[in-house]
N, C-alpha and C positions, 0 to 999 in steps of 0.2 A: 311446720316441720319437726318431726321428732328428733331427738338426740342422735339416733342412729342414723337417719337419713343425712344430719348435718356432717357427721363423720365421714359417711360415704361421699358426700359431696365434696369434703376438703381433700380426702385421698385421692378422688378422681381427678380435682384441679391441680394438685401437686405432681400427679403423675404426668398429667398433660404439659406442665411446665418442664419437668425433667425431660420427657420425650423431644419436646420443642428445642432444649438447649441442646441435647446430644445431635440432633439433626443439624443445627445451625453449626456445631462444631464440626462435625464430619464434612458437612458442604465446605467449610473454610478450609479445610484441610486437604480437600480433594485435590487441589491445584500444587499443593506441596509434596504429594507423594511422588517418589521415584521408584520405578519398578526396575527389577533384575532380570535380564534375558541372557540366554546363550546366542551365539550368533546364527544358529539353525532357528531358533524360536523368532528372532528378529527378521529373518529373511521371510519366514512364513507369515508375518505380521505386518505387511507395508503399512497399514493403516496406523501405524505408530508414527510416522513421519512427523517431525517437528514437535514431538512430546519430549519432556524430559523424561529420560530414562537411563538405566545402568546396563552394560552388557559385560559379561566375564568371560574369560577363557585364557589361553595361551597366546603369548606374542609369537606369531609365525616366523620361525626361522628363515633370515634373510630377507625380510620384509621391512625392516626398519630402516628409514632413510631420513636425513636431518639435513634440512636447508636452511640455514641461518637460526631462526628460534622456532622453527616450523618442524614438527616430527610427524611423519607419515608411517604407520606401521598396519599390519593385519592382526585381527584377533581372531583365533580359531578354536573350536570345540572338537576338532578332528574330521568333522563332517562338512562344514561349511566355514567361510572365514567372512569378516566384514573388514573394509577398509577404514582405518581411523586416521582422521588429521587432528592434531593437538598443536596449537600455537603458543607454547609455553615451554619451561624446562620440565622435563620428566624427573621422577624420582632417583636418587642413587641407585636404587635396588633394580630398576628396571631394566631388563636384558630380554633378549630373543629367547624364546623357549621356555619362559617363566610366566607364572600366573600373573593376571592383572585384571582389574575392574575398572571400566571406563564410564565416565559419566557424561551425558552431553545429549544430543538428539540427532535421529536418523534424518538425512536429507532425502530428497525427492529422488536422486539418483541412485540411492542404495548405499552411500558412503556414510559415514558417521563423523559428526563434528564434535569433538571433545571438549568439555569446560574442565574436567578434572581428570586426573590418572592417579590411581592407587596401585602400587606395586607390593608384591608380596614380600613378608619378612621372612618367614619360615620356608625353606627350601622343599619341604615335604606338604605344605598346605596347598589345596585346591580348593575353591569355592565348592560346597555341596552341591549346588544346582548344577556347575560344570562337570562336577564328578558324576552326578546322577545322569547327566546327559550323555557322556563319554561311555559310561558303564552300559547305557542302554542301546548305544551303538556298537558296543563290543570291542572299543577302542582303548579302555581303561588298563594301564598297565602298573599302576601304583599299588600301594599297600590297601588293605580293605578298608581302613578307616584312615582319611587324611588329615585328620586333625580337628581342633575346635578352635573358638575364638575368630577374630576378624584377620589377624595376620598380614594386614595391610597397611601401609604408611602412604601419608598424603603425597601431593605434587610439589610441595613447597621446599623439599629437602635438598635440592641442589641440581647437579645435572651429570647425567651418565652418558657415555658415549656409545654409539652403535659399534657392535663386534665387526672386526675387520675381516 
């Protein structure tokens, strides 16, 4: 084997090791990825049942019901709604008519069992995906740009009460 052939063989071998490592990492992370969907996208994809996902939208006015430590509310993008059940305290900033991102899984009956609720901090912020979905349906009434950054706080910040 000439020097050129040895170098080529080493480069090919290192390339194979790198490709294998990347494939193993992506395969391991595949189960950890949580997707973000609007209620309309979620309804259109019932195959997502029992998968860890996130939905984003607005808490529908008049939909929030609290029974003990269980919160039931609807998340809407203006066109469709998804019933959400969350068995924990919601963040202080959680309100009807406000933006929310809910992490959990879609149940077979079409409802959503939440494991985490993120309520928005900035009153002008709407997730870009939700804003795009509402604009596509002609329901967007906000400013042209809604803001940037996450703007959401976790669900361990206390307890808010439903509007009376």
